[in-house]
BALOBA-1460 file (C-alpha; in Angstrom, 3 decimals):
// residues 365
<rec num="1" residu="m" x="-15.380" y="20.110" z="3.904"/>
<rec num="2" residu="w" x="-12.865" y="17.312" z="3.905"/>
<rec num="3" residu="r" x="-15.261" y="14.465" z="4.495"/>
<rec num="4" residu="k" x="-16.086" y="12.649" z="1.306"/>
<rec num="5" residu="n" x="-19.402" y="10.993" z="0.578"/>
<rec num="6" residu="v" x="-17.713" y="7.662" z="-0.038"/>
<rec num="7" residu="q" x="-19.863" y="5.386" z="-2.183"/>
<rec num="8" residu="c" x="-19.169" y="1.800" z="-3.133"/>
<rec num="9" residu="a" x="-18.502" y="1.906" z="-6.863"/>
<rec num="10" residu="g" x="-21.162" y="-0.098" z="-8.630"/>
<rec num="11" residu="r" x="-23.276" y="-0.242" z="-5.452"/>
<rec num="12" residu="p" x="-26.440" y="-1.361" z="-7.286"/>
<rec num="13" residu="r" x="-24.650" y="-4.426" z="-8.542"/>
<rec num="14" residu="r" x="-25.324" y="-7.504" z="-6.489"/>
<rec num="15" residu="i" x="-21.630" y="-8.440" z="-6.327"/>
<rec num="16" residu="l" x="-20.963" y="-5.535" z="-3.935"/>
<rec num="17" residu="g" x="-24.089" y="-5.754" z="-1.841"/>
<rec num="18" residu="w" x="-22.490" y="-7.894" z="0.848"/>
<rec num="19" residu="l" x="-19.632" y="-5.497" z="1.545"/>
<rec num="20" residu="c" x="-20.959" y="-1.970" z="0.991"/>
<rec num="21" residu="t" x="-22.173" y="-1.576" z="4.567"/>
<rec num="22" residu="g" x="-18.730" y="-2.260" z="6.008"/>
<rec num="23" residu="l" x="-16.973" y="0.035" z="3.551"/>
<rec num="24" residu="l" x="-19.309" y="2.954" z="4.173"/>
<rec num="25" residu="l" x="-18.770" y="2.751" z="7.931"/>
<rec num="26" residu="a" x="-14.982" y="2.857" z="7.772"/>
<rec num="27" residu="g" x="-13.274" y="5.522" z="9.842"/>
<rec num="28" residu="c" x="-9.692" y="6.306" z="10.822"/>
<rec num="29" residu="a" x="-7.236" y="6.859" z="13.604"/>
<rec num="30" residu="a" x="-4.341" y="9.118" z="14.500"/>
<rec num="31" residu="p" x="-1.060" y="8.290" z="16.158"/>
<rec num="32" residu="a" x="-0.249" y="9.390" z="19.637"/>
<rec num="33" residu="s" x="1.083" y="12.895" z="20.176"/>
<rec num="34" residu="v" x="4.774" y="13.133" z="19.458"/>
<rec num="35" residu="t" x="7.674" y="15.150" z="20.806"/>
<rec num="36" residu="p" x="9.527" y="17.312" z="18.264"/>
<rec num="37" residu="v" x="12.989" y="16.114" z="17.322"/>
<rec num="38" residu="p" x="15.440" y="18.939" z="18.094"/>
<rec num="39" residu="l" x="17.838" y="19.604" z="15.263"/>
<rec num="40" residu="p" x="20.268" y="18.066" z="14.749"/>
<rec num="41" residu="t" x="19.634" y="15.414" z="17.421"/>
<rec num="42" residu="l" x="17.697" y="12.337" z="16.303"/>
<rec num="43" residu="a" x="15.572" y="11.136" z="19.193"/>
<rec num="44" residu="a" x="13.508" y="7.973" z="19.130"/>
<rec num="45" residu="s" x="9.756" y="8.272" z="18.716"/>
<rec num="46" residu="p" x="7.882" y="8.377" z="22.008"/>
<rec num="47" residu="a" x="6.103" y="5.238" z="23.107"/>
<rec num="48" residu="p" x="2.765" y="5.196" z="21.249"/>
<rec num="49" residu="g" x="-0.234" y="5.838" z="23.463"/>
<rec num="50" residu="t" x="-3.962" y="6.269" z="23.163"/>
<rec num="51" residu="a" x="-4.492" y="9.965" z="23.717"/>
<rec num="52" residu="t" x="-7.097" y="11.337" z="21.328"/>
<rec num="53" residu="a" x="-6.185" y="14.447" z="19.371"/>
<rec num="54" residu="a" x="-8.550" y="17.390" z="19.040"/>
<rec num="55" residu="p" x="-11.606" y="16.423" z="16.968"/>
<rec num="56" residu="d" x="-11.302" y="19.487" z="14.719"/>
<rec num="57" residu="v" x="-7.720" y="18.869" z="13.590"/>
<rec num="58" residu="p" x="-7.384" y="20.435" z="10.105"/>
<rec num="59" residu="l" x="-6.447" y="18.150" z="7.248"/>
<rec num="60" residu="d" x="-3.293" y="18.632" z="5.210"/>
<rec num="61" residu="a" x="-4.739" y="16.424" z="2.456"/>
<rec num="62" residu="p" x="-8.178" y="14.884" z="1.775"/>
<rec num="63" residu="n" x="-6.597" y="11.418" z="1.649"/>
<rec num="64" residu="v" x="-3.255" y="9.742" z="1.095"/>
<rec num="65" residu="a" x="-4.558" y="6.917" z="-1.122"/>
<rec num="66" residu="k" x="-2.046" y="5.971" z="-3.811"/>
<rec num="67" residu="d" x="-3.590" y="5.570" z="-7.273"/>
<rec num="68" residu="p" x="-2.826" y="1.928" z="-8.195"/>
<rec num="69" residu="a" x="-2.304" y="2.966" z="-11.821"/>
<rec num="70" residu="d" x="0.571" y="5.254" z="-10.782"/>
<rec num="71" residu="v" x="3.318" y="2.854" z="-11.855"/>
<rec num="72" residu="p" x="6.615" y="3.828" z="-13.511"/>
<rec num="73" residu="p" x="7.098" y="2.193" z="-16.930"/>
<rec num="74" residu="p" x="9.108" y="-1.018" z="-17.375"/>
<rec num="75" residu="l" x="12.834" y="-0.452" z="-17.787"/>
<rec num="76" residu="n" x="13.547" y="-3.042" z="-20.500"/>
<rec num="77" residu="r" x="17.273" y="-2.452" z="-20.110"/>
<rec num="78" residu="t" x="20.010" y="-5.064" z="-20.305"/>
<rec num="79" residu="t" x="22.946" y="-2.955" z="-19.093"/>
<rec num="80" residu="p" x="23.266" y="-1.849" z="-15.459"/>
<rec num="81" residu="s" x="23.111" y="1.883" z="-14.843"/>
<rec num="82" residu="t" x="23.260" y="4.433" z="-12.035"/>
<rec num="83" residu="v" x="19.814" y="5.430" z="-10.779"/>
<rec num="84" residu="n" x="19.110" y="8.484" z="-8.626"/>
<rec num="85" residu="v" x="16.018" y="8.403" z="-6.388"/>
<rec num="86" residu="t" x="14.747" y="11.014" z="-3.935"/>
<rec num="87" residu="l" x="12.015" y="10.328" z="-1.378"/>
<rec num="88" residu="t" x="10.588" y="12.795" z="1.120"/>
<rec num="89" residu="a" x="9.268" y="11.811" z="4.540"/>
<rec num="90" residu="e" x="6.035" y="13.784" z="4.992"/>
<rec num="91" residu="e" x="3.693" y="13.807" z="7.990"/>
<rec num="92" residu="v" x="0.110" y="14.660" z="7.015"/>
<rec num="93" residu="t" x="-3.289" y="14.583" z="8.650"/>
<rec num="94" residu="a" x="-5.717" y="13.009" z="6.201"/>
<rec num="95" residu="e" x="-8.719" y="10.791" z="5.690"/>
<rec num="96" residu="l" x="-8.493" y="7.084" z="6.465"/>
<rec num="97" residu="a" x="-12.207" y="6.506" z="5.948"/>
<rec num="98" residu="d" x="-15.331" y="8.593" z="5.451"/>
<rec num="99" residu="g" x="-15.737" y="10.836" z="8.469"/>
<rec num="100" residu="t" x="-12.484" y="9.908" z="10.187"/>
<rec num="101" residu="s" x="-8.964" y="11.358" z="10.051"/>
<rec num="102" residu="y" x="-5.557" y="10.039" z="11.023"/>
<rec num="103" residu="d" x="-2.027" y="11.452" z="11.344"/>
<rec num="104" residu="f" x="-0.165" y="9.592" z="8.612"/>
<rec num="105" residu="w" x="3.596" y="9.419" z="8.260"/>
<rec num="106" residu="t" x="4.418" y="8.833" z="4.595"/>
<rec num="107" residu="f" x="6.957" y="8.690" z="1.836"/>
<rec num="108" residu="d" x="6.085" y="11.461" z="-0.668"/>
<rec num="109" residu="g" x="2.671" y="12.052" z="0.892"/>
<rec num="110" residu="t" x="0.952" y="8.807" z="-0.138"/>
<rec num="111" residu="v" x="0.300" y="5.340" z="1.273"/>
<rec num="112" residu="p" x="2.055" y="3.383" z="-0.015"/>
<rec num="113" residu="g" x="5.033" y="5.492" z="-1.043"/>
<rec num="114" residu="p" x="6.066" y="5.528" z="-4.718"/>
<rec num="115" residu="l" x="6.799" y="2.287" z="-6.537"/>
<rec num="116" residu="l" x="10.546" y="2.279" z="-7.176"/>
<rec num="117" residu="r" x="11.867" y="0.478" z="-10.241"/>
<rec num="118" residu="v" x="15.487" y="-0.476" z="-10.877"/>
<rec num="119" residu="m" x="17.367" y="-3.263" z="-12.659"/>
<rec num="120" residu="e" x="19.460" y="-6.051" z="-11.233"/>
<rec num="121" residu="g" x="23.037" y="-4.773" z="-11.163"/>
<rec num="122" residu="d" x="22.072" y="-1.082" z="-11.003"/>
<rec num="123" residu="t" x="23.816" y="1.240" z="-8.573"/>
<rec num="124" residu="v" x="21.172" y="3.251" z="-6.733"/>
<rec num="125" residu="n" x="21.761" y="6.608" z="-5.079"/>
<rec num="126" residu="l" x="18.748" y="7.061" z="-2.794"/>
<rec num="127" residu="t" x="18.338" y="10.382" z="-1.013"/>
<rec num="128" residu="l" x="15.876" y="10.595" z="1.871"/>
<rec num="129" residu="v" x="14.646" y="14.085" z="2.714"/>
<rec num="130" residu="n" x="12.758" y="14.735" z="5.958"/>
<rec num="131" residu="a" x="10.312" y="17.608" z="5.392"/>
<rec num="132" residu="t" x="10.993" y="20.781" z="7.356"/>
<rec num="133" residu="d" x="7.559" y="20.656" z="9.000"/>
<rec num="134" residu="s" x="7.982" y="17.075" z="10.221"/>
<rec num="135" residu="v" x="7.874" y="16.413" z="13.955"/>
<rec num="136" residu="m" x="9.702" y="13.071" z="13.939"/>
<rec num="137" residu="g" x="12.997" y="11.749" z="12.702"/>
<rec num="138" residu="h" x="12.699" y="9.167" z="9.898"/>
<rec num="139" residu="n" x="14.827" y="6.784" z="7.829"/>
<rec num="140" residu="i" x="14.422" y="4.036" z="5.227"/>
<rec num="141" residu="d" x="15.061" y="0.293" z="5.269"/>
<rec num="142" residu="l" x="14.806" y="-1.295" z="1.811"/>
<rec num="143" residu="h" x="14.511" y="-5.071" z="1.775"/>
<rec num="144" residu="a" x="16.272" y="-5.030" z="-1.611"/>
<rec num="145" residu="v" x="19.431" y="-3.694" z="0.052"/>
<rec num="146" residu="t" x="22.301" y="-5.912" z="1.185"/>
<rec num="147" residu="g" x="23.918" y="-4.151" z="4.155"/>
<rec num="148" residu="p" x="23.282" y="-3.311" z="7.829"/>
<rec num="149" residu="g" x="19.723" y="-2.214" z="8.468"/>
<rec num="150" residu="g" x="18.864" y="-2.244" z="4.784"/>
<rec num="151" residu="g" x="19.964" y="1.381" z="4.672"/>
<rec num="152" residu="a" x="18.310" y="2.496" z="7.903"/>
<rec num="153" residu="e" x="21.686" y="2.712" z="9.664"/>
<rec num="154" residu="v" x="22.872" y="5.549" z="7.428"/>
<rec num="155" residu="t" x="19.660" y="7.385" z="6.456"/>
<rec num="156" residu="s" x="18.273" y="8.575" z="9.819"/>
<rec num="157" residu="v" x="17.404" y="12.222" z="9.309"/>
<rec num="158" residu="a" x="15.976" y="14.992" z="11.456"/>
<rec num="159" residu="p" x="13.314" y="17.348" z="10.087"/>
<rec num="160" residu="g" x="14.719" y="19.616" z="7.412"/>
<rec num="161" residu="q" x="17.713" y="17.389" z="6.685"/>
<rec num="162" residu="s" x="18.589" y="14.744" z="4.079"/>
<rec num="163" residu="k" x="20.966" y="11.815" z="3.702"/>
<rec num="164" residu="t" x="21.969" y="9.635" z="0.762"/>
<rec num="165" residu="l" x="22.423" y="5.861" z="0.635"/>
<rec num="166" residu="t" x="24.232" y="4.163" z="-2.236"/>
<rec num="167" residu="f" x="23.598" y="0.464" z="-2.854"/>
<rec num="168" residu="k" x="23.777" y="-2.109" z="-5.619"/>
<rec num="169" residu="a" x="20.584" y="-3.994" z="-6.501"/>
<rec num="170" residu="l" x="21.883" y="-7.557" z="-6.415"/>
<rec num="171" residu="q" x="18.790" y="-9.772" z="-6.772"/>
<rec num="172" residu="a" x="15.698" y="-9.484" z="-8.948"/>
<rec num="173" residu="g" x="12.252" y="-9.463" z="-7.350"/>
<rec num="174" residu="a" x="9.756" y="-7.217" z="-5.560"/>
<rec num="175" residu="y" x="10.637" y="-6.006" z="-2.073"/>
<rec num="176" residu="i" x="9.077" y="-3.872" z="0.652"/>
<rec num="177" residu="y" x="10.753" y="-0.720" z="1.886"/>
<rec num="178" residu="h" x="9.717" y="1.006" z="5.112"/>
<rec num="179" residu="c" x="10.789" y="3.430" z="7.798"/>
<rec num="180" residu="a" x="12.787" y="1.798" z="10.595"/>
<rec num="181" residu="f" x="13.344" y="4.805" z="12.839"/>
<rec num="182" residu="p" x="12.926" y="3.739" z="16.501"/>
<rec num="183" residu="p" x="10.473" y="2.285" z="17.266"/>
<rec num="184" residu="p" x="10.163" y="1.003" z="13.687"/>
<rec num="185" residu="m" x="6.800" y="-0.703" z="14.214"/>
<rec num="186" residu="h" x="5.253" y="2.652" z="15.124"/>
<rec num="187" residu="h" x="6.505" y="4.349" z="11.952"/>
<rec num="188" residu="i" x="5.257" y="1.452" z="9.821"/>
<rec num="189" residu="a" x="1.885" y="1.562" z="11.579"/>
<rec num="190" residu="q" x="1.592" y="5.207" z="10.546"/>
<rec num="191" residu="g" x="1.916" y="4.277" z="6.833"/>
<rec num="192" residu="m" x="5.624" y="4.533" z="6.017"/>
<rec num="193" residu="y" x="6.096" y="1.743" z="3.477"/>
<rec num="194" residu="g" x="6.215" y="0.995" z="-0.244"/>
<rec num="195" residu="v" x="7.619" y="-1.441" z="-2.818"/>
<rec num="196" residu="i" x="10.842" y="-1.481" z="-4.823"/>
<rec num="197" residu="v" x="10.941" y="-3.705" z="-7.922"/>
<rec num="198" residu="v" x="14.297" y="-5.000" z="-9.113"/>
<rec num="199" residu="e" x="13.819" y="-6.144" z="-12.706"/>
<rec num="200" residu="p" x="15.984" y="-8.853" z="-14.268"/>
<rec num="201" residu="p" x="18.070" y="-7.741" z="-17.245"/>
<rec num="202" residu="g" x="15.716" y="-7.360" z="-20.194"/>
<rec num="203" residu="g" x="12.735" y="-6.841" z="-17.887"/>
<rec num="204" residu="l" x="9.762" y="-8.895" z="-16.772"/>
<rec num="205" residu="p" x="7.504" y="-10.574" z="-19.365"/>
<rec num="206" residu="p" x="5.476" y="-7.811" z="-21.068"/>
<rec num="207" residu="v" x="1.885" y="-7.117" z="-19.978"/>
<rec num="208" residu="d" x="-0.755" y="-4.612" z="-21.065"/>
<rec num="209" residu="r" x="-1.317" y="-2.850" z="-17.743"/>
<rec num="210" residu="e" x="0.381" y="-2.720" z="-14.361"/>
<rec num="211" residu="f" x="-1.049" y="-1.811" z="-10.957"/>
<rec num="212" residu="y" x="0.406" y="-1.169" z="-7.507"/>
<rec num="213" residu="v" x="-1.408" y="-2.220" z="-4.327"/>
<rec num="214" residu="v" x="-0.145" y="-2.432" z="-0.735"/>
<rec num="215" residu="q" x="-2.190" y="-3.664" z="2.217"/>
<rec num="216" residu="g" x="-1.809" y="-2.296" z="5.731"/>
<rec num="217" residu="e" x="-3.696" y="-2.345" z="8.987"/>
<rec num="218" residu="w" x="-4.565" y="0.479" z="11.385"/>
<rec num="219" residu="y" x="-4.864" y="0.509" z="15.164"/>
<rec num="220" residu="t" x="-7.236" y="3.240" z="16.294"/>
<rec num="221" residu="a" x="-8.284" y="4.266" z="19.789"/>
<rec num="222" residu="g" x="-11.855" y="4.510" z="18.542"/>
<rec num="223" residu="a" x="-13.736" y="1.428" z="17.416"/>
<rec num="224" residu="f" x="-14.319" y="0.675" z="13.751"/>
<rec num="225" residu="g" x="-16.626" y="3.336" z="12.319"/>
<rec num="226" residu="a" x="-16.024" y="5.897" z="15.070"/>
<rec num="227" residu="p" x="-15.972" y="9.370" z="13.487"/>
<rec num="228" residu="g" x="-13.527" y="12.185" z="14.058"/>
<rec num="229" residu="h" x="-9.801" y="12.330" z="14.605"/>
<rec num="230" residu="q" x="-8.549" y="9.156" z="16.312"/>
<rec num="231" residu="a" x="-5.315" y="8.209" z="18.059"/>
<rec num="232" residu="f" x="-3.010" y="5.299" z="17.441"/>
<rec num="233" residu="d" x="-3.669" y="2.627" z="20.080"/>
<rec num="234" residu="n" x="-0.532" y="0.817" z="21.195"/>
<rec num="235" residu="t" x="-2.483" y="-1.753" z="23.226"/>
<rec num="236" residu="k" x="-4.389" y="-2.881" z="20.135"/>
<rec num="237" residu="a" x="-1.163" y="-2.943" z="18.120"/>
<rec num="238" residu="l" x="0.544" y="-5.178" z="20.672"/>
<rec num="239" residu="a" x="-2.504" y="-7.470" z="20.651"/>
<rec num="240" residu="e" x="-2.465" y="-7.471" z="16.834"/>
<rec num="241" residu="a" x="-6.127" y="-6.394" z="16.849"/>
<rec num="242" residu="p" x="-6.542" y="-3.748" z="14.141"/>
<rec num="243" residu="e" x="-9.742" y="-1.790" z="13.668"/>
<rec num="244" residu="y" x="-9.136" y="-1.241" z="9.927"/>
<rec num="245" residu="f" x="-7.495" y="-2.942" z="6.966"/>
<rec num="246" residu="t" x="-6.864" y="-0.986" z="3.776"/>
<rec num="247" residu="f" x="-5.493" y="-1.278" z="0.296"/>
<rec num="248" residu="n" x="-3.457" y="1.878" z="-0.432"/>
<rec num="249" residu="g" x="-4.158" y="3.802" z="2.734"/>
<rec num="250" residu="n" x="-7.909" y="4.427" z="2.635"/>
<rec num="251" residu="t" x="-10.930" y="2.155" z="3.007"/>
<rec num="252" residu="a" x="-12.246" y="3.500" z="-0.324"/>
<rec num="253" residu="a" x="-8.876" y="3.685" z="-2.117"/>
<rec num="254" residu="l" x="-9.639" y="0.958" z="-4.677"/>
<rec num="255" residu="t" x="-13.444" y="1.281" z="-4.720"/>
<rec num="256" residu="s" x="-14.855" y="4.773" z="-5.173"/>
<rec num="257" residu="l" x="-11.498" y="6.602" z="-5.331"/>
<rec num="258" residu="h" x="-9.250" y="4.611" z="-7.682"/>
<rec num="259" residu="p" x="-10.772" y="1.339" z="-8.958"/>
<rec num="260" residu="l" x="-8.571" y="-0.674" z="-11.304"/>
<rec num="261" residu="e" x="-9.677" y="-0.427" z="-14.963"/>
<rec num="262" residu="a" x="-8.816" y="-2.916" z="-17.736"/>
<rec num="263" residu="k" x="-10.215" y="-4.677" z="-20.820"/>
<rec num="264" residu="v" x="-11.033" y="-8.217" z="-21.880"/>
<rec num="265" residu="g" x="-8.051" y="-9.861" z="-23.556"/>
<rec num="266" residu="e" x="-5.497" y="-7.853" z="-21.642"/>
<rec num="267" residu="k" x="-2.815" y="-9.345" z="-19.446"/>
<rec num="268" residu="i" x="-2.356" y="-7.310" z="-16.288"/>
<rec num="269" residu="r" x="0.210" y="-7.270" z="-13.508"/>
<rec num="270" residu="v" x="-0.299" y="-6.352" z="-9.860"/>
<rec num="271" residu="f" x="2.680" y="-5.433" z="-7.714"/>
<rec num="272" residu="f" x="1.262" y="-6.348" z="-4.305"/>
<rec num="273" residu="g" x="2.878" y="-5.738" z="-0.939"/>
<rec num="274" residu="v" x="1.991" y="-5.887" z="2.738"/>
<rec num="275" residu="g" x="3.264" y="-3.039" z="4.855"/>
<rec num="276" residu="g" x="1.746" y="-4.474" z="7.996"/>
<rec num="277" residu="p" x="3.101" y="-3.935" z="10.557"/>
<rec num="278" residu="n" x="1.665" y="-7.181" z="11.976"/>
<rec num="279" residu="v" x="-0.806" y="-8.998" z="9.732"/>
<rec num="280" residu="a" x="-0.286" y="-11.059" z="6.566"/>
<rec num="281" residu="s" x="-2.632" y="-10.823" z="3.577"/>
<rec num="282" residu="n" x="-4.396" y="-13.677" z="1.802"/>
<rec num="283" residu="f" x="-4.554" y="-11.957" z="-1.577"/>
<rec num="284" residu="h" x="-7.318" y="-13.089" z="-3.941"/>
<rec num="285" residu="i" x="-9.285" y="-11.671" z="-6.867"/>
<rec num="286" residu="i" x="-12.788" y="-13.153" z="-6.826"/>
<rec num="287" residu="g" x="-13.515" y="-14.732" z="-10.210"/>
<rec num="288" residu="e" x="-9.917" y="-14.873" z="-11.430"/>
<rec num="289" residu="i" x="-6.895" y="-17.182" z="-11.308"/>
<rec num="290" residu="f" x="-3.359" y="-15.845" z="-11.295"/>
<rec num="291" residu="d" x="-1.368" y="-17.027" z="-14.327"/>
<rec num="292" residu="r" x="1.925" y="-16.487" z="-12.560"/>
<rec num="293" residu="v" x="2.913" y="-15.455" z="-9.036"/>
<rec num="294" residu="y" x="6.455" y="-14.258" z="-8.367"/>
<rec num="295" residu="t" x="7.166" y="-14.375" z="-4.634"/>
<rec num="296" residu="g" x="10.931" y="-14.408" z="-5.104"/>
<rec num="297" residu="s" x="13.004" y="-14.604" z="-8.263"/>
<rec num="298" residu="p" x="11.058" y="-14.131" z="-11.525"/>
<rec num="299" residu="d" x="12.683" y="-17.402" z="-12.620"/>
<rec num="300" residu="t" x="10.833" y="-19.390" z="-9.942"/>
<rec num="301" residu="y" x="7.241" y="-18.280" z="-10.390"/>
<rec num="302" residu="v" x="4.249" y="-20.443" z="-9.457"/>
<rec num="303" residu="a" x="1.500" y="-20.953" z="-12.060"/>
<rec num="304" residu="n" x="-2.298" y="-21.106" z="-11.643"/>
<rec num="305" residu="e" x="-2.694" y="-19.831" z="-8.090"/>
<rec num="306" residu="e" x="-5.985" y="-18.767" z="-6.480"/>
<rec num="307" residu="t" x="-5.041" y="-17.219" z="-3.107"/>
<rec num="308" residu="v" x="-1.532" y="-16.369" z="-1.931"/>
<rec num="309" residu="i" x="-0.346" y="-15.456" z="1.562"/>
<rec num="310" residu="i" x="1.979" y="-12.459" z="1.590"/>
<rec num="311" residu="p" x="3.640" y="-11.846" z="4.977"/>
<rec num="312" residu="p" x="3.989" y="-8.378" z="6.486"/>
<rec num="313" residu="g" x="7.174" y="-6.829" z="5.177"/>
<rec num="314" residu="s" x="7.011" y="-8.693" z="1.879"/>
<rec num="315" residu="a" x="5.887" y="-8.139" z="-1.713"/>
<rec num="316" residu="a" x="5.015" y="-10.295" z="-4.721"/>
<rec num="317" residu="i" x="4.065" y="-9.921" z="-8.377"/>
<rec num="318" residu="f" x="0.793" y="-11.285" z="-9.776"/>
<rec num="319" residu="d" x="0.128" y="-11.741" z="-13.523"/>
<rec num="320" residu="l" x="-3.328" y="-12.619" z="-14.848"/>
<rec num="321" residu="t" x="-5.246" y="-12.607" z="-18.120"/>
<rec num="322" residu="l" x="-8.736" y="-11.120" z="-18.367"/>
<rec num="323" residu="e" x="-11.173" y="-13.331" z="-20.293"/>
<rec num="324" residu="e" x="-14.578" y="-12.012" z="-19.174"/>
<rec num="325" residu="p" x="-16.027" y="-8.515" z="-18.634"/>
<rec num="326" residu="g" x="-17.510" y="-7.489" z="-15.319"/>
<rec num="327" residu="q" x="-16.639" y="-6.226" z="-11.883"/>
<rec num="328" residu="y" x="-14.114" y="-8.260" z="-9.896"/>
<rec num="329" residu="l" x="-13.298" y="-7.895" z="-6.211"/>
<rec num="330" residu="l" x="-9.790" y="-7.695" z="-4.781"/>
<rec num="331" residu="v" x="-9.890" y="-9.030" z="-1.228"/>
<rec num="332" residu="d" x="-7.912" y="-10.331" z="1.663"/>
<rec num="333" residu="h" x="-9.532" y="-13.774" z="1.799"/>
<rec num="334" residu="a" x="-9.576" y="-13.642" z="5.574"/>
<rec num="335" residu="l" x="-12.967" y="-12.301" z="4.598"/>
<rec num="336" residu="f" x="-14.120" y="-10.505" z="7.726"/>
<rec num="337" residu="r" x="-11.347" y="-8.049" z="6.899"/>
<rec num="338" residu="v" x="-13.434" y="-6.987" z="3.896"/>
<rec num="339" residu="n" x="-15.887" y="-5.433" z="6.348"/>
<rec num="340" residu="k" x="-12.938" y="-3.556" z="7.858"/>
<rec num="341" residu="g" x="-11.916" y="-2.033" z="4.514"/>
<rec num="342" residu="a" x="-9.770" y="-4.628" z="2.700"/>
<rec num="343" residu="a" x="-11.610" y="-4.567" z="-0.621"/>
<rec num="344" residu="g" x="-10.987" y="-3.182" z="-4.097"/>
<rec num="345" residu="l" x="-12.560" y="-3.230" z="-7.539"/>
<rec num="346" residu="l" x="-11.224" y="-4.362" z="-10.896"/>
<rec num="347" residu="n" x="-13.597" y="-3.154" z="-13.626"/>
<rec num="348" residu="v" x="-13.176" y="-5.086" z="-16.884"/>
<rec num="349" residu="t" x="-14.891" y="-3.961" z="-20.072"/>
<rec num="350" residu="g" x="-15.272" y="-5.883" z="-23.327"/>
<rec num="351" residu="e" x="-17.230" y="-8.663" z="-25.030"/>
<rec num="352" residu="h" x="-18.841" y="-11.484" z="-23.113"/>
<rec num="353" residu="d" x="-17.866" y="-15.049" z="-24.123"/>
<rec num="354" residu="p" x="-20.645" y="-17.540" z="-23.257"/>
<rec num="355" residu="t" x="-18.260" y="-20.468" z="-23.760"/>
<rec num="356" residu="i" x="-16.281" y="-19.261" z="-20.730"/>
<rec num="357" residu="y" x="-19.103" y="-18.025" z="-18.460"/>
<rec num="358" residu="a" x="-22.874" y="-18.287" z="-18.852"/>
<rec num="359" residu="p" x="-25.312" y="-16.722" z="-18.517"/>
<rec num="360" residu="d" x="-24.057" y="-13.165" z="-19.074"/>
<rec num="361" residu="p" x="-24.272" y="-11.415" z="-15.677"/>
<rec num="362" residu="a" x="-24.856" y="-8.081" z="-17.404"/>
<rec num="363" residu="a" x="-28.031" y="-9.463" z="-19.044"/>
<rec num="364" residu="t" x="-29.325" y="-11.313" z="-15.991"/>
<rec num="365" residu="p" x="-32.184" y="-9.517" z="-14.184"/>
């Protein structure tokens, strides 16, 4: 049985009481039916509609939620190199929320796709493979690329084919990548996005742990909480009225599935992006202040930020130091979105310091 008994991690704790109900109701949606792309012709995706797929559609995967701890290690290089990257466009039917499935289009089978990590000055050979069982054509537009379409112009591939883009990473920072196959907003709405980090020579300042989180929104024919296999709703997408918001492709991705884990005294880093396709995020961790926020060059960070707006199609880097143990909430501070799934957990273990925070929440009845 694919449906998971999604529980809010730490549900007995008072800090989660106000959002558990919304998280447990979350369901999902599927895109409209699509017309196969005949090889080798690359046809545009059909106009998204609201037809509901069969309710007993089998699932290719239980969920597509990317583990936020799945981050490639820092490069710490000073000399540019040639980097080879391969991504595969995969279309899978999977869980968006407990009791609801959706037809995701992905890079490498997860939402978001893999975090890519290169250095400023590197030459990158990026090969995009379109899985043989795909229905649609796909491509990739990387916002770190300087050139027409960000690479989309030369990477459009039919099912079963592959193409390679070569580009030089010219500017350090964190950037979104996404599918831009026509119509690009439809492919993004199905989950085809991720983040590429271009490190400066010598790397970013060292931290103890790194995490990877990308927010997206979902437009389902069924209302929030409706069970079964749903369709993508183009009318809601045009009205920018999503039924769901998620971190990493599932309403429980960063709660019961993959909560962030760290320790008191550690400095952590969150690579945070917004796939969209329409709605910005007001990223905030309740009970914490960001030491540094890099929204562009690492040389021009902003210190001591509380909440930061990240537009759709953009990414940023957040550094913070953990002084107190406990359970912290990651939210989009447009807070009604929490009840639509935009919530995550950061569990911090270690010794309580009463000079920083008193009384100790763990000892308070």
